[in-house]
C-alpha positions as CSV (number, residue, x, y, z in Angstrom):
1,M,1.1,27.0,-29.9
2,K,-2.7,27.8,-29.8
3,P,-4.7,25.1,-28.1
4,S,-6.8,24.3,-31.3
5,E,-3.4,23.3,-33.2
6,R,-2.7,20.7,-30.5
7,F,-6.0,19.0,-31.0
8,R,-5.4,17.6,-34.6
9,E,-6.5,14.6,-36.2
10,K,-4.1,12.0,-35.7
11,K,-1.8,10.6,-38.3
12,P,-1.1,6.9,-37.6
13,H,1.8,6.4,-39.9
14,R,4.0,8.9,-37.8
15,R,3.5,6.9,-34.6
16,K,5.8,4.1,-35.3
17,Q,8.9,6.5,-36.0
18,F,8.4,8.5,-33.0
19,R,7.8,5.5,-30.5
20,S,11.4,4.2,-31.2
21,N,13.0,7.6,-30.7
22,S,10.7,8.3,-27.6
23,H,11.5,4.8,-26.2
24,R,15.3,5.3,-26.3
25,E,14.9,8.7,-25.1
26,K,13.0,7.6,-21.9
27,R,15.4,4.8,-21.3
28,R,18.3,7.3,-21.2
29,I,16.7,9.7,-19.0
30,A,15.6,6.9,-16.6
31,S,18.9,5.5,-16.5
32,M,20.3,9.0,-15.5
33,A,17.6,9.5,-12.8
34,A,17.9,6.1,-11.4
35,P,20.7,6.8,-8.7
36,C,18.6,10.0,-7.4
37,V,15.8,8.2,-6.2
38,S,15.1,4.8,-4.4
39,K,11.9,3.3,-3.0
40,V,11.9,2.6,0.7
41,E,9.4,0.3,2.6
42,L,8.7,1.3,6.0
43,T,7.3,-1.2,8.8
44,I,5.6,0.3,11.6
45,S,5.0,-1.1,15.1
46,C,3.6,0.7,18.6
47,E,4.0,-0.1,22.0
48,N,2.1,1.1,25.3
49,L,-0.6,2.9,23.3
50,L,-3.3,4.8,25.3
51,D,-6.3,3.1,25.9
52,M,-9.3,5.1,24.7
53,D,-12.1,2.6,24.9
54,V,-14.3,1.6,27.8
55,G,-14.7,-2.2,28.4
56,S,-12.1,-3.1,25.7
57,K,-8.7,-1.7,24.3
58,S,-8.0,0.8,21.7
59,D,-8.2,-0.3,17.8
60,P,-5.2,1.5,16.5
61,L,-4.4,2.6,12.9
62,C,-1.3,4.5,11.6
63,V,-1.8,7.1,9.2
64,L,1.2,8.6,7.2
65,F,1.5,12.1,6.0
66,L,4.0,14.0,3.9
67,L,4.7,17.8,4.3
68,T,4.3,19.3,0.9
69,A,6.1,22.3,-0.8
70,Q,3.2,24.5,0.3
71,N,3.8,23.5,4.0
72,Q,0.5,21.4,4.0
73,W,0.4,17.8,5.5
74,F,-1.0,15.4,2.8
75,E,-2.1,12.0,3.4
76,V,0.0,9.3,1.7
77,D,-1.5,6.0,3.3
78,R,-2.8,4.1,6.0
79,T,-2.2,0.8,7.7
80,E,-4.9,-1.8,8.4
81,R,-6.7,-1.4,12.0
82,V,-5.7,-3.7,14.6
83,K,-8.4,-4.4,16.9
84,N,-8.1,-4.4,20.8
85,C,-4.5,-4.1,20.9
86,L,-2.2,-1.7,22.5
87,N,1.0,-3.1,21.2
88,P,0.1,-3.4,17.5
89,K,2.6,-4.7,14.8
90,F,0.9,-3.6,11.4
91,A,1.3,-5.8,8.7
92,K,0.8,-3.2,5.7
93,K,3.8,-1.4,4.8
94,F,4.4,2.3,3.6
95,V,6.4,2.5,0.3
96,V,7.8,6.0,-0.2
97,D,10.2,7.5,-2.8
98,Y,13.6,8.6,-0.9
99,Y,15.5,11.6,-2.5
100,F,18.9,12.1,-1.0
101,E,19.1,15.7,-1.9
102,I,15.7,16.7,-0.6
103,V,14.5,16.9,3.1
104,Q,11.3,14.9,3.3
105,K,9.3,15.6,6.5
106,L,6.8,12.9,7.5
107,R,4.4,12.5,10.2
108,F,3.0,9.2,11.5
109,G,-0.4,9.6,13.3
110,V,-1.8,6.9,15.4
111,Y,-5.7,7.0,15.8
112,D,-8.3,4.7,17.8
113,I,-10.8,3.8,14.8
114,D,-14.2,3.2,16.1
115,N,-16.2,3.9,13.2
116,K,-16.3,3.1,9.3
117,T,-15.6,6.7,8.1
118,L,-12.4,7.9,6.7
119,D,-12.5,11.4,8.5
120,L,-10.1,11.1,11.2
121,S,-11.6,14.1,13.3
122,D,-14.1,12.0,15.0
123,D,-11.6,9.3,16.1
124,D,-9.5,9.5,19.2
125,F,-5.9,10.6,18.7
126,L,-3.2,8.5,20.3
127,G,-0.2,10.2,19.4
128,D,2.2,11.1,16.6
129,L,5.7,11.6,15.6
130,E,7.3,14.0,13.1
131,C,10.5,13.1,11.6
132,T,12.3,13.2,8.3
133,L,12.7,10.2,6.0
134,G,16.6,10.9,6.2
135,Q,16.4,10.3,10.0
136,I,14.6,6.9,9.5
137,V,16.9,5.7,6.5
138,S,20.1,6.6,8.4
139,S,18.7,4.8,11.6
140,S,17.5,1.6,9.6
141,K,15.2,1.3,12.9
142,L,14.0,4.3,14.7
143,M,12.1,4.2,18.0
144,R,10.7,7.4,19.5
145,P,7.9,8.3,21.8
146,L,4.5,9.3,20.5
147,L,3.4,13.0,21.2
148,L,0.0,14.5,21.8
149,K,-1.0,17.5,20.0
150,N,0.3,19.7,22.9
151,K,3.7,18.1,22.4
152,K,3.4,16.3,25.9
153,P,4.1,12.4,25.8
154,A,1.1,10.1,25.0
155,G,1.6,8.3,28.0
156,K,4.2,5.6,27.6
157,G,3.3,5.1,23.9
158,T,6.1,4.7,21.4
159,I,6.4,3.9,17.7
160,T,9.1,2.0,15.9
161,I,9.8,2.5,12.1
162,S,12.0,0.2,10.3
163,A,13.4,1.2,6.8
164,E,14.4,-1.0,4.1
165,E,15.3,0.0,0.5
166,I,13.2,-1.8,-2.2
167,K,15.5,-3.5,-4.8
168,D,13.5,-6.6,-5.5
169,N,10.2,-6.3,-7.2
170,R,9.3,-9.9,-7.0
171,V,6.0,-11.3,-4.9
172,V,5.2,-14.6,-3.8
173,N,1.6,-15.8,-4.8
174,F,0.1,-18.1,-1.9
175,E,-2.9,-20.6,-1.6
176,V,-3.2,-21.9,1.6
177,E,-5.6,-24.1,3.7
178,A,-5.4,-26.2,6.9
179,R,-7.1,-29.0,8.4
180,K,-8.0,-30.4,11.8
181,L,-7.0,-27.2,13.8
182,D,-7.4,-27.2,17.5
183,N,-10.7,-25.8,18.8
184,K,-10.0,-23.0,21.1
185,D,-13.7,-21.8,21.5
186,F,-16.2,-23.1,23.9
187,F,-19.1,-22.1,21.9
188,G,-18.6,-22.4,18.0
189,K,-15.3,-23.4,16.5
190,S,-12.0,-21.5,16.0
191,D,-11.8,-18.4,13.8
192,P,-8.0,-19.0,12.6
193,Y,-5.9,-16.8,10.7
194,L,-2.0,-16.8,9.9
195,E,0.9,-14.4,10.4
196,F,4.1,-14.9,8.4
197,Y,7.2,-13.6,9.8
198,R,10.6,-13.0,8.5
199,Q,13.9,-13.2,10.2
200,T,15.9,-10.1,10.9
201,E,19.1,-9.3,12.9
202,T,16.8,-8.0,15.7
203,G,14.4,-10.9,15.7
204,W,11.1,-11.8,13.8
205,Q,9.5,-9.0,11.8
206,L,5.7,-9.5,10.8
207,A,5.3,-9.6,7.0
208,H,1.9,-10.6,6.3
209,R,-1.3,-11.4,8.1
210,T,-4.2,-13.4,6.3
211,E,-7.8,-12.9,6.7
212,V,-10.0,-14.5,9.4
213,V,-12.1,-17.5,8.6
214,K,-14.9,-17.7,10.9
215,N,-15.9,-20.7,12.8
216,N,-14.1,-23.3,10.8
217,L,-11.3,-25.9,11.7
218,N,-10.5,-26.7,8.2
219,P,-10.1,-23.1,6.7
220,C,-9.3,-22.1,3.3
221,W,-7.8,-18.6,3.1
222,K,-8.4,-16.4,0.1
223,P,-5.1,-16.4,-2.3
224,F,-2.7,-13.7,-1.1
225,R,0.7,-12.3,-2.0
226,I,3.6,-11.2,-0.1
227,P,6.7,-9.2,-1.7
228,L,9.6,-11.7,-1.7
229,R,11.9,-8.9,0.1
230,S,9.4,-8.7,3.0
231,L,9.2,-12.6,3.4
232,C,12.8,-13.6,3.1
233,A,14.8,-10.6,1.5
234,G,15.5,-12.8,-1.5
235,D,17.5,-15.5,0.3
236,M,15.6,-18.8,-0.4
237,D,17.3,-20.5,2.5
238,K,16.2,-17.8,5.1
239,P,13.9,-19.2,8.1
240,I,10.3,-18.0,7.7
241,K,8.2,-18.5,10.7
242,V,4.3,-19.0,10.4
243,E,2.0,-18.6,13.5
244,C,-1.6,-19.7,13.4
245,Y,-4.2,-18.0,15.9
246,D,-7.6,-18.2,16.9
247,Y,-9.2,-14.7,16.5
248,D,-11.0,-13.2,19.5
249,S,-12.8,-9.9,19.2
250,D,-11.2,-8.9,22.6
251,G,-7.9,-9.0,21.1
252,S,-6.7,-11.9,23.3
253,H,-5.9,-14.2,20.3
254,D,-5.3,-17.9,21.1
255,L,-2.0,-19.3,19.5
256,I,-3.0,-22.6,17.6
257,G,0.4,-23.4,16.6
258,I,3.6,-22.4,14.9
259,F,5.9,-23.9,12.3
260,E,9.0,-22.8,10.5
261,T,10.3,-23.3,6.8
262,N,11.9,-21.6,4.0
263,M,11.0,-20.5,0.4
264,K,13.0,-23.3,-1.1
265,R,10.6,-25.8,0.9
266,L,7.6,-23.7,0.1
267,Q,8.1,-23.5,-3.7
268,D,8.0,-27.3,-4.0
269,A,4.3,-26.9,-3.2
270,S,1.8,-27.8,-6.1
271,R,-1.9,-28.5,-6.1
272,S,-1.3,-32.1,-6.6
273,T,1.5,-32.4,-3.9
274,P,1.0,-29.6,-1.5
275,A,3.8,-28.7,1.1
276,E,2.3,-29.6,4.4
277,F,3.3,-28.4,7.8
278,E,2.5,-29.5,11.4
279,C,1.3,-26.6,13.7
280,I,3.1,-27.2,17.1
281,N,1.7,-25.7,20.2
282,H,5.0,-26.1,22.5
283,K,3.3,-25.3,25.8
284,K,0.6,-27.9,24.8
285,K,3.1,-30.3,23.8
286,Q,5.0,-30.1,27.2
287,K,2.0,-31.0,28.9
288,K,0.4,-33.7,27.0
289,K,2.6,-36.8,26.2
290,S,0.3,-38.0,23.5
291,Y,0.6,-34.7,21.8
292,K,1.1,-34.9,18.0
293,N,0.0,-31.4,16.4
294,S,-2.5,-28.7,16.6
295,G,-3.5,-29.2,12.9
296,I,-1.9,-29.3,9.5
297,V,-1.3,-26.3,7.3
298,S,-1.3,-27.1,3.7
299,V,0.4,-24.8,1.0
300,K,-1.1,-25.6,-2.3
301,T,0.7,-22.9,-4.3
302,C,3.8,-20.8,-3.8
303,Q,4.8,-19.1,-7.0
304,I,7.3,-16.3,-7.3
305,V,6.4,-13.8,-10.1
306,R,7.6,-10.4,-11.0
307,E,5.4,-7.4,-10.2
308,Y,5.8,-4.7,-13.1
309,T,6.0,-1.2,-12.2
310,F,4.7,1.7,-13.9
311,L,8.0,2.5,-15.3
312,D,8.5,-1.0,-16.5
313,Y,5.5,-0.3,-18.9
314,I,6.5,3.1,-19.8
315,M,10.1,1.9,-20.7
316,G,8.6,-1.2,-22.6
317,G,7.0,1.3,-25.0
318,C,3.5,1.7,-23.5
319,Q,1.9,5.0,-24.3
320,I,-0.6,7.2,-22.6
321,N,-3.4,9.3,-24.2
322,F,-6.2,11.1,-23.0
323,T,-9.4,12.4,-24.8
324,V,-11.1,15.8,-23.8
325,G,-14.7,16.3,-23.6
326,I,-16.1,19.8,-23.1
327,D,-19.7,20.6,-21.9
328,F,-20.9,23.7,-23.8
329,T,-24.5,23.6,-22.2
330,G,-25.9,26.5,-20.6
331,S,-25.6,24.9,-17.1
332,N,-22.1,26.3,-17.1
333,G,-23.4,29.9,-17.0
334,D,-22.8,32.8,-19.6
335,P,-19.5,32.9,-20.7
336,R,-19.4,36.7,-20.6
337,L,-19.5,36.6,-16.8
338,P,-16.4,35.7,-14.5
339,D,-18.2,32.9,-12.5
340,S,-18.7,30.9,-15.8
341,L,-16.3,28.0,-16.5
342,H,-16.3,29.1,-20.1
343,Y,-15.4,32.9,-19.2
344,I,-12.3,33.9,-21.0
345,S,-10.1,36.0,-18.6
346,P,-8.0,38.9,-19.9
347,Q,-5.0,36.6,-19.8
348,G,-6.8,34.2,-22.3
349,V,-7.6,31.3,-20.1
350,N,-10.3,29.8,-18.1
351,E,-11.1,26.7,-16.0
352,Y,-11.4,24.5,-18.9
353,L,-8.2,25.5,-20.5
354,S,-6.3,25.3,-17.2
355,A,-7.5,21.6,-16.7
356,I,-6.7,20.6,-20.3
357,W,-3.1,22.2,-20.1
358,S,-2.4,20.7,-16.7
359,V,-3.4,16.9,-17.8
360,G,-1.8,17.4,-21.4
361,L,1.6,18.7,-20.1
362,V,2.0,15.6,-18.1
363,V,0.6,13.0,-20.6
364,Q,2.3,14.5,-23.7
365,D,5.7,13.0,-22.5
366,Y,4.1,9.6,-23.0
367,D,2.6,10.1,-26.2
368,S,4.4,9.9,-29.6
369,D,2.6,12.4,-31.8
370,K,1.4,14.6,-28.9
371,M,-2.1,15.1,-30.5
372,F,-5.2,14.3,-28.3
373,P,-8.9,14.3,-29.8
374,A,-11.1,17.0,-28.3
375,F,-14.8,16.8,-28.5
376,G,-17.4,19.3,-27.3
377,F,-21.3,18.8,-26.7
378,G,-24.2,20.9,-26.1
379,A,-23.1,23.9,-27.9
380,Q,-25.0,26.4,-30.3
381,I,-22.9,26.7,-33.5
382,P,-23.0,29.7,-35.6
383,P,-24.2,30.9,-38.0
384,T,-27.6,29.2,-37.3
385,W,-27.0,28.8,-33.5
386,Q,-28.6,25.3,-33.4
């Protein structure tokens, strides 16, 4: 088929007929492919990292790389940066596709981040781990030493990776505030934040960390969401621990208080009748007989909603289209010369055609009539060449 034949004027009356056939076909293919791939959530923590900063501690961040078919490392995602901490528990999770029949090589690189640039070459390298996704999944929880680029140990640094298959795509929307929190600062007021923990067979696992509200004993945190699987694995009676801290820039965050609850209790929350919990500091309670609490945390909203995936939209009948616009102006060079984007090679293709075909071959599976509008601008049209 010639490229010009693909970009014909659309015929709307044909779309309805093709949509139903396409819709059923996608469902059939998806149902066949489902057992071959699973989504896996990876939780990362480190211990005994190298201290690369003078006067403070390292500010670690973990980067996930995937080895491509071209034997090149491709960056998949990054965790948040944890300031002044040699034993970080990263709140952000990595979500990757797991293929049983494919060896998926991963690299977890840990860096000390001291600037705002995305380039890692100017950051201190704290060590990395190379392994396969299969090793992680089969271990459920993999702990290994971090290695430097010369393959020697990065001090006593270790990395722990926990894997869990994602089967539940529900998320919990939260709106939380607090009042009368203890003041932990001599100058100014506490800078509170919350950490939510899920109970596992091996202990408490960090599920989420809120932002820090500066200099406020009655904070109102921005609305946030936590995957239900990360919070309680879908078990509404499973204990959830919430810790409230006063943030300190040197990493020595002060505990304000702790409380435990579960999703069944949290779901009772509403704006008119919030679910309220006393923050208890057990050390302070033991020392002070008149101690009541270290503040009240109020959950105004706790709503479980389904988070729809891309596949949900596609299987629901959503279609994708794209429109092509081609620049024919002289800025692209003489089309008779090989360095011009409009140059037609002896094989009959050029940069524009390659780009259009690359995108079109993917998008055409999600469009019923497979015809895409194409526009050009800046051309001189024969025979007048105006």
